[in-house]
N, C-alpha and C positions, 0 to 999 in steps of 0.2 A: 569545771568543763574539762577543761586540760587537762588537769591531773588524771580526770575519769578516761579521756580517750588515750593516754600514754598507759594506762592502767589497763584497758582492752587490747591495746596493739602489743603489749607485755604478753600476754594472756595468748594471743594469737600466734606470737613467737616463737613462746615455749611449747603450743603444741604441734605446730610445724614442724620445730626438731626432735619432739617426743616421737611423731608422726614418721618422721623418716629416718628416726634410727630404728625403730620399728620395720620398715620397709625394708632398710638396709639389714639388720638380722634375718629377716624373711627372705631375703635377696640370697644372701650369703648360705642359710641352712639350707635351703632348697637344693641351690648351685652343687653344695658338697654331696650333698644326698645321692641327687643323682650320678655326679661324675663317678662317685666311691660305687654306688648300684653298678654302672655301666662297667668299670673296670673289673667288679669282683663277678658278673656274670659271664663276662669272656673265659677270666679265670678259672672259675671254678667249672664253668662248662666244659673247658677243656681239660680238666683233669677226668671230671665223671665220661667225656667221652672216651680218654686213654682207657681208665678203669673197665668201667664198662663192656668196651670194646675188647679188651685182652688182648692188646697188641695190633690189634686189624686197622683201629682208626689212630691211629700216630703212638709216638713215644714219647720219653722223658721231654725229649727236646721240646713236644708238640705244647708240653705244659708251661716250659718258660717260654716261648713264643706267645701263648696265650694272655700272661699274665703280662710280658711286655706290650704286646699290642693292645692289651685291655688298658692298661696304666696310660697310655698313648692319648687312646680315644678319648679316658677320662679326663684329659689336662685339654683336650679340643672342648670338652660337653662345659668344663667348669673353670677352666683355668682364668678368664680374666675374671671371673666373678668373686671367687671365693677363694683361687691360687689353685683349688685341686689338689691338697693335701692327701686327700686318700688315707692319709694314715696318723694313727696318734703321734706315733715318736715324732714324725715331720712337724706336726702341729705343738708338740711338746717344746721342740728345740727352737720352732722360731719365736716361741713366746719366751725363753729361757734366753736367748739372744737378740731381745726385746724388736723382732720383725714382726709380731701379734701381741695384740692386747691379752694380758692374761685373761680377762673379764672374757673373752671368748673363746676362749677355750673348752666349756663346756659345749658349749653350741657346736664346734666341730666334732668334737669327741662326738655327743649325740647323733648328729647327724652321719658320720661315718659307720655308727653303731647299727641306725639305721637302715642304711644305703646296703650293709653289710648283710644284715638278717633278711631284709626283703628279696638280696639276691639268693640267699642261700635258698629260701623259699620257693624262689623261681625256678632252679634248675632241680631243687628236689621234685618240683611238677612236670619239669619237660620231661627231666629222667627216672619218673617214678618205676615207669615199668621197665626200664632197661636195669635200672639197681635191683628191683624185687627178680625180675630174670636172670642177674646173674648172680646174685646172693639165694636163692630160692627163697626170697621172702625173712630171709633169717639178718636180720640187721646186726651186725658187730662189728667192734671195733678194731680187733686182731682178730689173726688168723687168715689161710689162702685168701677168703672171699670178703674180706673186711671190706666195709663201704665207707666208714666213716672219716676214712681219710680223703674223700673226695672234697669234702667241706670245710675242715680243720685239720692243723699240721699234728703231726706226732714223729717222736724222733724216732731213729734205727735201732732196731733190737741191741745192739753193740753201743749207744750212745749213753753216758752215765749224765746225771742231770747238772753236774758242774761244767761238763764239756761241753752240753748244751747250750747251759748260758752262756759261755763265752764264744760259744759256735754264733748264737744271737746277738750278740755283744756286738762281735766283727764283722758281721752282714749289716748289720743298720748304721753303725760307724761309716763303712765302705758306702752305703746310701748317702748318709748326709755331709759327707764332705763332697763328695762328688756333686750333689744338688748345690752346696755352696758353692765350687768351682766354677758351675754350670749356669751360675747366678750371678758370677761375679763379674761387674763391669771391667774392673779395672785391669782382668787377666784375660782368660780368652773363652768368654761366655757361649752360649750356643746361640747361633746365629738367628735372627730377630724371624720369627716363624717357623723355627725347626727346635725348638724346644720340648713339644710333644713325644717328636721321636727320638731326641735327643736322652729325656726321660726314659722312654717305653726302652730303647737301647740299654741301657743302665740296669733297667730293671733284671732283662734278660741277661746281659754280662752275669750280675749275682747269681743268677738263678743257675748259670752253666759251669759257674767254678765255685759258688760255696752254698748250695741247693740240697745236696745229698746227706747231707746227716740230719736234717730235722725240718724240710721240705721250706725252708727260709721265710718263715711268715713276717719277718724283720717287720710287724704291723699288729698293734696290740687289737685294735677294733678289726681286721680283716680275720684274726684268729677267733674273738672271744666269741663274737656274733656268731659266725654259723655254729660253733660247739655248741651253744646254748640251744641253738633251733636244732640242731640231731637230738638233743638230750631231750627235748620236744614231742621231736617228730619219731620217736621210738628206739634212736641207739641208748638212750635213760644213762643212768651214771657213770657209768664206765668211761666216758667220755669225756671225764675229769679224773676218775682214778687210773687211767690206763699211759705207761709210761713213767711207774713211779709217780703220779699225779703232776704230769709235764703241763697242766693246761696255765699254770702261773707262768711260766718262764717266758712264752711268748708275748705276754703282758708287762713283765717285767724290767728284762734285760735291753729289749730296744730303746724305751727312752734312753736306757744309760749309754747304749752306743751311740745314738744319736746326739747327743751333748757331747761324748768323748771324739767322733767323726767331725761334726762342726766345728768345734772348739779346738781341734789339732789343726783343721787349715785356717782358722781364723790366726791360730798362735802363729803357723809358721810359715803363711803365707800372707793372708791379709791385711796383718798387722804392717808388712814389709813394704805395702806398695810405695813407689814415688809418687808425691802430689803431681796431680795435673797442673800445666802451667799457672791458670788462674790463681789457684790455691796456692804455688809459690809467690807469686807476685803479692797476693793478700798478706799473707807471711812476712815476705819482704817489707812490705809496708807498715805492717803495725810493727816491727822489729824499729824503724826508722823513728817512728813515731815514740815508740818507748824509750829510744837513745837521746830525743830531742829533749 
């Protein structure tokens, strides 16, 4: 009888753990989808307003502000639940440096893709008439009335693939290097409660300093999901052929840049922090024990 009771209790405990895990996955996935959606709606909306308004409703700085403030709002929406990565390069880098389990990476990537795709569909619906009025109903990827750039990034005409690859590596490296610094509690982290603003300002800074070559995607999921949406919505296969097949660069270069930037900060700054007083006392005590 006792064994039976223990078996039942063990089964209940295991079911609770499985249920808790599922609930945690759902909670994180929903939050990551929503914060990505919020960030992308504001970001893509700012691009749509500038393009279709032909300069009447903003300039390039409006896009920088739109994405920067969109990121800040996204962090407010999901920061305490999923960490509000909103970027597969961030998630991949966090996994690489042991700050996120690898088993969570597919969930984060799917949530970001889902949120980005829905945001692209939302902005297309909101600006449907404006887009078609602007381009006369001719949805093109290149040319004077191109509108595909509202949703995904494309390189400037002068930019080669290898230069664009370097551009994306450097931009994402700066993003992750600074994110590591902003979260480093032994250095000069963002003040408690100011993290969303700090991260938003960082994205704004990257936009106004490293954005003109290729639209500073610095985010695989931000770029590919809206690109797929435009291919379905009427722009066709040119969204993948344009820019000498540019589409793969924002997928491959940002994760590389993320690891380089975060690794650079870790090697040059984080690894050289002086231990705190408690840690020093523990080390000294362990050294004395070893001598005895």
